[in-house]
N, C-alpha and C positions, 0 to 999 in steps of 0.2 A: 503494500500500500504506500504509505507516506514515505518510507525509505527509498522506494523506487523513484518517487517524485523528486526527492532531495537529490538523488543521483542525476536525474534528468536536468537539473538546474545547471550542470556543467557540460551539457551536451553542446556540440557545435551548431546544431540546427536551431535556428531562432524560434521556429514554431514549437519545437519540443520544449524549449525553455519556457515559452509563454504558456503552453498547456500545463506544464509542471507547476508554475507559480499560481495559476488559476485553480488547479486541483488542490494545492496546499491551502490556499485561502478558503476554498469551499469546505474542505474537511476540518479546518481548525477555527476559522473565524465566522464563516457564514452558516455553520451547521445548525440545523433545527432538530431538537432543542440544542441550545448552545452547550459547548463543552464547559465543564467545571473549570474555573479560573486556575486552580492548582494544576489540573491536568494540562491545560493550555500552557502554563508556565513551564512545565517539564518538557513539553513538545518544543516550545520555543528555544529552550536551551540547546536542543540538538540541531535546530534548523536556522538559527539567527545568522550564523556566519555565512552559510551558503546563500541565504536570501540577501544579505548585505552585499555580497559580491555582485549580485545582479544590479545594484545601484549604479554600477559602471558598465553595464551591458551595452553593446553597440546598438541594440534595438531599443528605441524610445519606449515602445509599448511594454517591453519587459521591465525597463527601469520604472515606468509608471506603476505597474502592478506590484513590484517589490516594495516600492516606497509606500504605496497604499496599504499593502499588507502590514507593514510595520506600524503605520499610523493606526490602522484598525486594531491591531493587537495591543497598542498602548492603552486602550480603554478597556481591555478585556482581561489582562493578566493581573495577578496579585502584586507583583513587584517588578515593574518595568526598569527600575534603577539597576537591576542586576545586569541589564544589557547595555547600559550607557557606555561602558568601556569599548564596546564594539560599534555602537550606533554613532556616537559623537565624532570619532575620528573619520568615519565614513562620510558624514555630512561635511566635515571640514575639508576632506579631500574633494568633494563635489562643489563646495561653495566658498571655501575660505582660502583658496590659493591666490597667488598673484594675479593670475588670469582665472576667472571662474570656469571650471571644467564642464559643468552641466550646461549644455547648449540650449536646451528647451526651456522656454520661459515658464510654461505651466508646471514643469517638473521642479524648477527652482522654487516656485510658489509652494508646491506640495512639500518640498523639503523643509521650507520655513514653517509650514503648518505642522509638520511632524515635530520640529524643534519646539514650537509653542506648546503642542500637546505634551511633550516630554517635560517641559518646565511645569506645566499644570499638574501632571500626575506624580512627578518625582520631587518637586519642590526643592527643599534644602539639599537634597542629594545632587542637585545640578550645580551647586556652588563650586565644586572642584573643576567644573568645565566652563567657568565664567570667561576665562581667557579665550577659549575656543569659540564661545558664543559671540564675544566681542569681535573676534577676527571675522566671523561670518557676517555680522552686522556691518562691519566696516567695508567689506567687499560688496555686499548687496546694496549698500546705500546708493551706489551709482548705477544700480540696475535700471536699464531702460524700460523694463516691463512695469507699468504703473501699479499693477496688483501686488507685485513683490514689494515695491516701495510702501504701499498702503499697509500690508501685513506686517512688514518689518517694524513700522511705527507702533 
C-alpha cells in the first residue's frame, strides 16, 4: 500500500510521482473517516522526507501536491513541530536563497501559507527558526506576485 506509494515518489516518471502523492494524500489526509491524529503522526514520520523532496520536483503539479499535503497534514497531526527540522530548511531552500528557487508564483504563495500554518500550530517551537523565517520574508518582500506580498504582511 502506502510503502509502494512512498517508493513511487522517487520514480523518474512524472505521472507516477503525481499519482503517488495523490494516493498518499487520499489515504492519510482525505480518508473518511479521518485517521486518528496519532496514527497520522506515525505515518508522517516515515513519509515526510520523501514528500519534502518533491518540493523540488521538476513538475509544478507534483510540487503543488506535496506542499498541499504538508499544509493539510499540519492541521491534522498531534505534533507538527517534530517535522520542523525537515520542513523549514526545505522552505528556505525554495524561498530564502539569493535568487528565489521556486519559479511558480502560486507555489511561492502556498509555501508562505504553509509557513503561516506552521507558526499557528507550532507557536513557540518556531522560535528557533526565526532567522530562517526572516530570511524568507526578506527574499519574498520583493516578490512581484501581489498575493505573496499580501500574505507575507
